[in-house]
C-alpha positions as CSV (number, residue, x, y, z in Angstrom):
1,M,-7.9,-13.7,-148.7
2,F,-11.2,-11.3,-148.6
3,L,-13.2,-14.7,-149.3
4,K,-12.1,-16.2,-146.1
5,N,-12.5,-13.0,-144.0
6,P,-15.3,-11.0,-145.1
7,K,-14.3,-8.3,-142.5
8,L,-11.1,-7.8,-144.4
9,L,-13.0,-6.5,-147.3
10,L,-15.0,-3.9,-145.0
11,K,-12.0,-2.6,-143.9
12,S,-10.4,-2.1,-146.9
13,S,-9.4,1.6,-148.2
14,S,-10.3,0.5,-151.8
15,F,-13.6,-1.3,-151.3
16,R,-15.1,2.0,-149.3
17,I,-13.8,4.5,-152.0
18,I,-15.1,2.3,-154.4
19,T,-18.6,1.8,-152.5
20,W,-19.0,5.5,-151.7
21,Y,-18.6,6.5,-155.1
22,T,-20.5,4.0,-156.5
23,F,-23.5,4.9,-154.3
24,F,-22.9,8.8,-154.3
25,F,-22.6,8.8,-158.6
26,I,-25.8,6.4,-158.6
27,L,-27.6,8.7,-156.6
28,C,-26.8,11.8,-158.1
29,S,-27.5,9.9,-161.8
30,L,-30.9,9.1,-160.6
31,L,-31.7,12.3,-158.8
32,I,-31.0,13.8,-162.5
33,N,-32.6,11.0,-164.1
34,I,-35.6,11.9,-162.1
35,Y,-35.5,15.4,-162.7
36,A,-35.2,15.2,-166.4
37,Y,-38.1,12.8,-166.4
38,T,-40.7,15.1,-164.3
39,V,-39.9,17.9,-166.8
40,I,-40.5,15.8,-170.1
41,S,-43.6,13.9,-168.6
42,S,-45.1,17.6,-167.5
43,F,-44.6,18.8,-170.9
44,I,-46.3,15.9,-172.4
45,Y,-49.1,16.0,-170.1
46,E,-49.2,20.0,-170.8
47,Q,-49.2,19.4,-174.5
48,S,-51.5,16.4,-174.3
49,R,-54.2,18.7,-172.5
50,K,-53.8,22.0,-174.3
51,E,-55.7,21.2,-177.3
52,I,-58.7,19.9,-175.3
53,L,-58.9,22.9,-172.7
54,E,-59.3,24.9,-175.9
55,D,-62.0,23.1,-177.2
56,L,-63.6,23.1,-174.0
57,D,-63.2,27.2,-173.8
58,E,-64.8,27.0,-177.2
59,F,-67.8,24.8,-176.6
60,A,-68.4,26.8,-173.3
61,E,-68.4,29.9,-175.0
62,I,-71.1,28.6,-177.7
63,Y,-73.2,27.5,-175.1
64,R,-73.3,30.8,-173.6
65,K,-74.0,32.7,-176.4
66,D,-76.2,30.6,-178.5
67,G,-77.6,28.3,-176.1
68,L,-77.9,24.4,-175.9
69,E,-79.2,23.8,-179.9
70,A,-76.2,25.3,-180.8
71,L,-73.7,23.3,-178.7
72,R,-75.7,20.2,-179.9
73,E,-75.3,21.3,-183.6
74,D,-71.8,22.2,-182.8
75,V,-70.6,18.8,-181.0
76,Y,-72.3,16.7,-183.3
77,E,-71.6,18.3,-186.5
78,D,-68.0,16.5,-186.7
79,E,-68.5,12.8,-186.4
80,D,-64.6,12.1,-186.4
81,E,-64.6,14.1,-182.8
82,T,-61.9,12.3,-181.0
83,F,-62.9,14.0,-177.8
84,L,-65.8,13.1,-175.7
85,V,-68.2,16.1,-174.7
86,R,-70.7,15.8,-172.4
87,L,-73.3,18.5,-170.8
88,V,-74.7,17.3,-167.7
89,G,-77.3,18.8,-166.2
90,E,-79.8,18.6,-163.1
91,Q,-79.8,15.4,-161.3
92,N,-76.7,14.4,-163.8
93,K,-78.7,14.2,-166.6
94,A,-76.8,14.4,-169.8
95,L,-77.9,17.2,-172.0
96,V,-75.4,16.5,-174.5
97,S,-73.2,13.3,-175.2
98,W,-70.7,12.6,-177.4
99,I,-68.5,9.5,-177.1
100,P,-66.2,8.9,-179.9
101,K,-66.9,5.8,-181.7
102,D,-63.3,4.1,-181.1
103,W,-63.9,4.7,-177.4
104,P,-66.1,1.0,-177.0
105,A,-63.9,0.2,-173.6
106,L,-65.2,3.3,-171.7
107,N,-67.9,2.4,-169.5
108,A,-70.6,5.3,-169.1
109,E,-71.4,4.7,-165.9
110,Q,-68.3,6.2,-164.8
111,L,-69.2,9.3,-166.2
112,E,-72.1,9.7,-164.1
113,E,-70.1,9.2,-160.6
114,G,-68.8,12.5,-159.0
115,T,-67.5,14.2,-162.2
116,L,-68.2,17.6,-160.9
117,L,-64.9,18.6,-161.4
118,Q,-63.2,22.1,-161.8
119,K,-61.5,23.2,-164.7
120,N,-57.9,22.0,-165.0
121,E,-58.9,19.1,-162.5
122,W,-58.4,15.9,-164.2
123,K,-60.4,12.5,-163.4
124,Y,-59.0,9.1,-164.9
125,L,-61.5,6.7,-166.2
126,K,-60.8,3.2,-166.8
127,G,-61.0,1.1,-169.8
128,A,-61.8,-2.5,-170.3
129,G,-58.8,-3.3,-168.7
130,H,-59.2,-1.9,-165.9
131,Q,-56.4,0.5,-166.5
132,D,-56.6,4.4,-166.7
133,E,-57.1,4.7,-170.0
134,F,-59.2,8.0,-170.5
135,E,-59.0,11.2,-168.4
136,I,-61.9,14.0,-168.1
137,T,-62.2,17.5,-167.2
138,S,-65.1,19.8,-166.7
139,M,-66.3,23.5,-166.4
140,S,-69.1,24.8,-164.2
141,M,-71.8,27.1,-166.7
142,P,-73.6,29.9,-165.3
143,D,-76.9,28.3,-165.4
144,G,-75.3,25.2,-163.3
145,T,-74.9,22.5,-165.9
146,I,-71.8,21.3,-166.1
147,L,-69.6,21.0,-169.6
148,Q,-67.4,17.8,-169.7
149,M,-64.6,16.7,-172.0
150,G,-62.3,14.1,-171.9
151,Q,-60.2,12.2,-174.2
152,D,-57.9,8.8,-175.0
153,I,-54.5,8.8,-172.9
154,V,-53.3,5.3,-173.5
155,E,-51.0,6.8,-176.3
156,R,-49.6,9.3,-173.7
157,E,-49.1,6.7,-171.1
158,D,-47.1,4.2,-173.5
159,L,-44.8,7.0,-174.1
160,L,-44.3,7.5,-170.6
161,S,-43.7,4.1,-170.4
162,S,-41.4,3.9,-173.1
163,I,-39.3,6.6,-171.7
164,R,-39.4,5.2,-168.2
165,K,-38.1,1.6,-169.4
166,V,-35.5,3.6,-171.3
167,Y,-34.3,5.2,-168.0
168,M,-34.5,1.8,-166.3
169,I,-32.2,0.3,-168.9
170,A,-30.2,3.0,-168.6
171,I,-29.3,2.4,-165.0
172,I,-27.1,-0.6,-165.6
173,P,-24.7,1.3,-167.6
174,I,-24.8,4.1,-164.8
175,V,-23.7,1.2,-162.2
176,L,-20.8,-0.1,-164.5
177,F,-19.4,3.5,-165.1
178,A,-19.9,4.1,-161.0
179,Y,-17.9,1.3,-160.9
180,L,-15.0,1.8,-163.3
181,G,-15.3,5.4,-162.0
182,G,-14.9,4.2,-158.3
183,L,-11.8,1.9,-159.0
184,F,-10.3,4.6,-161.0
185,I,-10.7,7.0,-158.3
186,A,-9.7,4.5,-155.2
187,D,-6.3,3.7,-157.5
188,R,-5.7,7.4,-158.1
189,A,-6.0,8.4,-154.1
190,L,-4.4,5.2,-152.9
191,N,-1.3,5.0,-155.5
192,P,0.9,7.0,-153.4
193,I,0.3,5.1,-150.0
194,K,0.7,2.0,-152.2
195,Q,4.2,3.5,-153.2
196,L,4.9,4.3,-149.3
197,I,4.0,0.5,-148.3
198,N,6.0,-1.3,-151.5
199,T,9.1,1.3,-150.0
200,L,8.5,0.1,-146.5
201,N,8.6,-3.3,-147.5
202,S,11.4,-3.3,-148.8
203,I,13.3,-1.5,-146.4
204,V,12.0,-3.7,-144.1
205,S,12.7,-7.2,-145.8
206,S,16.4,-5.7,-147.3
207,G,17.4,-3.8,-144.2
208,K,18.6,-0.7,-146.7
209,I,17.0,2.6,-146.3
210,D,18.5,4.1,-149.3
211,V,15.2,3.3,-151.1
212,R,13.2,6.3,-152.1
213,V,9.5,6.6,-153.6
214,P,9.2,7.6,-157.0
215,P,8.3,11.4,-157.1
216,D,4.6,12.3,-158.1
217,Q,4.6,15.2,-160.8
218,T,1.3,14.7,-161.8
219,D,-0.6,15.5,-158.4
220,K,0.8,18.3,-156.0
221,L,-0.8,16.7,-152.6
222,H,0.7,13.3,-153.5
223,G,3.8,15.1,-154.6
224,E,4.5,16.9,-151.5
225,L,3.6,13.4,-149.2
226,I,5.9,11.2,-151.2
227,S,8.5,14.6,-151.1
228,L,8.3,14.6,-147.4
229,F,8.3,10.9,-146.9
230,N,11.7,10.6,-148.6
231,T,12.7,13.7,-146.8
232,M,12.0,11.7,-143.6
233,L,13.9,8.7,-145.2
234,E,16.6,10.8,-145.6
235,K,17.0,12.5,-142.0
236,I,16.6,9.0,-140.9
237,E,19.5,7.6,-142.8
238,G,21.7,10.6,-141.8
239,L,21.1,9.7,-138.2
240,M,21.3,6.1,-138.3
241,N,24.8,6.5,-140.2
242,G,25.3,9.4,-137.6
243,M,25.2,7.1,-134.8
244,R,27.0,4.5,-136.7
245,N,30.1,6.8,-137.1
246,V,29.7,7.5,-133.6
247,L,29.8,4.0,-132.4
248,D,32.3,3.3,-134.6
249,N,34.1,6.1,-133.2
250,V,33.7,5.3,-129.3
251,A,34.7,2.1,-130.1
252,H,37.8,3.1,-131.4
253,D,38.5,5.5,-128.7
254,L,37.4,3.4,-125.7
255,R,40.2,0.7,-127.4
256,T,43.3,2.7,-126.5
257,P,42.6,3.9,-123.2
258,M,40.8,0.4,-122.3
259,T,44.1,-1.4,-123.8
260,R,46.3,0.8,-121.8
261,L,44.3,-0.1,-118.6
262,R,44.6,-3.6,-119.1
263,G,48.2,-3.4,-119.9
264,T,48.9,-1.2,-117.0
265,A,46.9,-4.0,-114.7
266,E,48.9,-7.0,-116.2
267,I,52.0,-5.6,-115.6
268,A,51.4,-4.9,-112.3
269,L,50.2,-8.5,-111.8
270,Q,53.3,-9.9,-113.2
271,T,55.7,-7.4,-110.5
272,E,56.5,-8.7,-107.7
273,Q,55.2,-7.3,-104.6
274,N,56.6,-3.4,-105.3
275,P,54.5,-1.1,-103.9
276,D,56.0,1.8,-105.7
277,V,55.4,0.0,-108.8
278,L,52.1,-0.7,-107.8
279,R,50.8,2.5,-106.6
280,E,52.1,3.8,-110.2
281,A,50.3,1.5,-111.6
282,L,46.7,1.8,-110.1
283,S,47.8,6.1,-110.7
284,D,47.5,5.0,-114.3
285,C,44.4,3.1,-114.0
286,V,42.9,5.6,-112.4
287,E,43.9,8.2,-115.5
288,E,42.4,6.2,-117.8
289,S,39.2,5.2,-116.5
290,E,38.9,9.2,-115.5
291,R,39.1,9.6,-119.2
292,I,36.7,7.2,-120.2
293,L,34.4,8.4,-117.6
294,V,34.8,12.1,-118.9
295,M,34.3,10.9,-122.6
296,L,31.2,9.2,-121.8
297,N,29.7,12.0,-119.4
298,T,30.3,14.4,-122.5
299,L,28.6,12.1,-124.6
300,M,25.7,12.1,-122.1
301,D,26.0,15.9,-122.0
302,V,25.5,16.1,-125.9
303,S,22.6,13.9,-126.3
304,E,20.6,15.5,-123.3
305,A,21.6,19.0,-125.0
306,E,20.3,17.6,-128.6
307,T,17.2,16.0,-127.4
308,G,15.9,18.7,-125.4
309,T,16.6,17.3,-122.0
310,M,19.4,19.0,-120.8
311,K,18.6,20.4,-117.3
312,L,18.8,24.3,-117.8
313,N,18.9,27.0,-115.1
314,P,18.2,30.2,-117.2
315,E,19.6,33.4,-114.7
316,E,19.8,37.0,-115.7
317,I,23.9,36.7,-116.1
318,N,26.4,39.5,-116.9
319,V,29.0,37.9,-119.4
320,A,31.7,40.3,-119.1
321,P,32.7,38.7,-115.7
322,L,32.2,35.2,-117.0
323,I,34.6,35.6,-119.9
324,E,37.1,37.5,-117.7
325,D,36.9,34.4,-114.9
326,V,37.6,31.9,-117.9
327,V,40.5,33.7,-119.5
328,E,41.9,34.0,-116.0
329,L,41.8,30.7,-115.7
330,Y,43.6,29.5,-118.9
331,N,46.1,32.4,-118.8
332,Y,48.9,30.4,-117.1
333,V,48.3,27.4,-119.8
334,A,48.4,30.3,-122.2
335,E,51.4,32.1,-121.0
336,E,53.2,28.4,-120.6
337,K,53.1,28.0,-124.2
338,G,53.8,31.4,-125.6
339,V,50.4,32.8,-126.7
340,S,48.7,35.8,-125.6
341,V,45.6,36.3,-124.7
342,H,43.3,39.4,-124.9
343,I,39.7,40.5,-124.5
344,G,37.6,43.0,-125.6
345,L,34.1,43.5,-123.5
346,P,31.4,46.4,-122.7
347,G,31.3,46.8,-119.1
348,E,28.2,44.8,-118.7
349,L,26.3,42.3,-121.2
350,Y,23.6,40.7,-119.9
351,L,21.7,37.4,-121.3
352,K,19.1,34.9,-119.7
353,A,21.5,31.4,-119.1
354,D,22.7,28.6,-117.4
355,R,25.7,30.0,-116.0
356,N,27.8,26.5,-115.6
357,W,26.9,26.1,-119.3
358,I,28.0,29.2,-120.7
359,R,31.2,28.9,-118.7
360,Q,31.5,25.1,-120.3
361,V,31.1,26.8,-123.8
362,L,33.6,29.8,-122.8
363,A,36.2,27.5,-121.7
364,N,36.0,24.8,-124.7
365,L,36.3,27.9,-127.0
366,V,39.3,29.4,-125.3
367,D,40.9,25.9,-124.7
368,N,40.6,24.8,-128.2
369,A,42.1,28.3,-129.5
370,I,45.1,28.4,-126.8
371,K,45.4,24.7,-128.0
372,Y,45.9,25.3,-131.6
373,T,47.8,28.2,-131.4
374,P,51.6,28.2,-131.9
375,A,54.0,30.0,-129.5
376,G,54.1,33.9,-130.3
377,G,50.4,33.4,-131.5
378,R,47.6,35.6,-130.4
379,V,44.0,34.6,-129.0
380,E,41.3,37.5,-128.7
381,V,37.8,37.2,-127.1
382,E,35.2,39.4,-127.9
383,A,31.5,40.1,-126.7
384,C,28.7,42.4,-127.5
385,R,25.2,42.9,-128.3
386,R,23.7,42.8,-132.3
387,E,20.2,43.3,-132.0
388,Q,18.4,41.0,-130.1
389,E,21.4,38.8,-129.7
390,V,24.2,38.3,-127.4
391,A,27.6,37.5,-129.8
392,I,30.6,36.1,-128.1
393,T,33.7,35.6,-130.7
394,V,36.7,33.6,-129.8
395,K,39.7,34.3,-132.4
396,D,43.3,32.8,-132.7
397,T,46.1,33.0,-135.3
398,G,46.3,29.2,-135.1
399,V,46.5,26.6,-137.7
400,G,43.2,26.8,-138.8
401,I,40.9,24.4,-140.5
402,S,40.5,23.3,-143.9
403,P,37.4,24.2,-146.0
404,E,36.9,20.2,-146.2
405,E,36.5,19.7,-142.2
406,L,34.6,22.7,-141.6
407,D,31.4,21.0,-141.5
408,K,32.5,17.8,-139.8
409,I,34.4,19.8,-136.9
410,W,31.0,19.6,-134.8
411,D,30.5,16.2,-135.2
412,R,31.0,14.1,-132.0
413,L,34.7,12.5,-131.8
414,Y,35.8,13.9,-135.1
415,R,39.2,15.0,-134.6
416,G,40.9,16.6,-138.0
417,D,44.4,15.3,-139.0
418,K,45.9,18.3,-137.3
419,S,43.9,17.9,-133.8
420,R,45.0,14.3,-133.6
421,S,48.5,15.2,-132.4
422,Q,46.8,17.4,-129.4
423,K,45.1,15.4,-126.2
424,G,40.9,15.6,-126.4
425,L,38.4,13.9,-126.9
426,G,37.0,15.4,-129.9
427,L,34.0,16.3,-128.1
428,G,34.3,20.0,-127.3
429,L,33.2,21.5,-130.3
430,S,30.2,19.3,-130.4
431,L,29.2,19.9,-126.9
432,V,29.5,23.7,-127.4
433,K,26.9,23.4,-130.6
434,A,25.0,21.3,-128.4
435,I,24.5,24.1,-125.3
436,V,24.2,26.9,-127.7
437,G,21.3,25.0,-129.6
438,A,20.0,24.0,-126.4
439,H,19.7,28.2,-125.0
440,R,18.1,28.3,-128.6
441,G,21.4,30.0,-130.1
442,Y,23.7,29.2,-133.0
443,V,27.1,29.1,-133.5
444,E,29.0,30.2,-136.9
445,V,33.0,29.4,-138.1
446,Y,35.4,31.2,-140.2
447,S,38.6,29.6,-140.8
448,Q,41.6,29.4,-143.2
449,P,44.5,26.7,-142.8
450,G,47.6,28.5,-141.8
451,T,45.9,32.1,-140.5
452,G,43.3,31.0,-137.9
453,S,39.9,30.6,-136.9
454,V,37.1,32.6,-135.4
455,F,34.3,31.0,-133.7
456,T,31.2,33.1,-132.9
457,V,28.2,32.0,-130.8
458,Y,25.0,33.9,-130.6
459,F,22.4,34.0,-127.5
460,P,19.0,35.2,-128.0
461,T,18.5,38.0,-125.2
């Protein structure tokens, strides 16, 4: 694939990681090798020049103390002297000149060309191969003469050349090692991403979202990435299952009123022209249509509240008279069923919220409490302030909720076994939770079958 389109290779993350790692590894290795070579070569130069400088000082001392003849005697005394020794006078005339016998390649004319150096200054002289084979340094004497000493540097330069060759050869394994290291680093860095891609490909190809990336315990960052990815998949799976359940419930709940609606219309069409029968059929159709419309509107309200798009008009409201209004609205229903309703409220209890939606929350809770409380039962509505919250509690002595159903009562269109005997859409509590959540509050419920339930909603002040 990369051979057909080289641009894809340049865009490859693996290729870029390997390239950058290899480049920096080689660069660092070269810098280290250059530094090491500099240290080694400096040491070799220092050691090779140390003896010649000591001899230079020694000859200079002899010349200063004992004169020219003493210097000549000392220089010519040792026929095996390996250093060049010259004492240059006026007009570059050599007063003393000793050139080792094994220096036949030295052109003596080079000694007379600009060799007036200071001590520790070095001049290179070429040999027969026109390469630097000798080096020379000088010292100015008090009488104006110049004392010169030189040495053969062929062995030293050969040694340094060998060291340089070793470093050059070492570049090959360095490049290979850098490339292998880049491969390892790229594999380690991109392995979690490859696992995520493989998992996503599996989900796309199979349509099953229950696939998870194997956890990584070797690297904390990779482990967190995989954990977050798996958590995201679990949430998506939960949302999809929730949507699937909602659609199933909507389809199920729509089927009954739609069937009744169609049945009523068909009966009306088959009936002879009787105005009373037709009017009754139309009334039933309107009632069923209204039930469907209420269910759809409530579903929309729940969805808007949960997604944060519900339009709220927050204002400072006193909850106490609002609760009294709602309870008064349901007093007739409660009295008809034989349920007593009691309220316990402070005189003033303010919170900032949307009045109409808070009224809807209270209405749903009171309606549920009266609906599931048998005759002779009791419903209590209380409200109070708890630190930075306002808590509103609706308590009943009704049928209660089983522990298995407690976590499901907030789901859309969920109706427990006991609630199916009552009229309703199964959306009241899900709307309560969604509205309270839209006001940044939360809900709690405590219930025991046969004893009753306690619903509490909390709103921030």
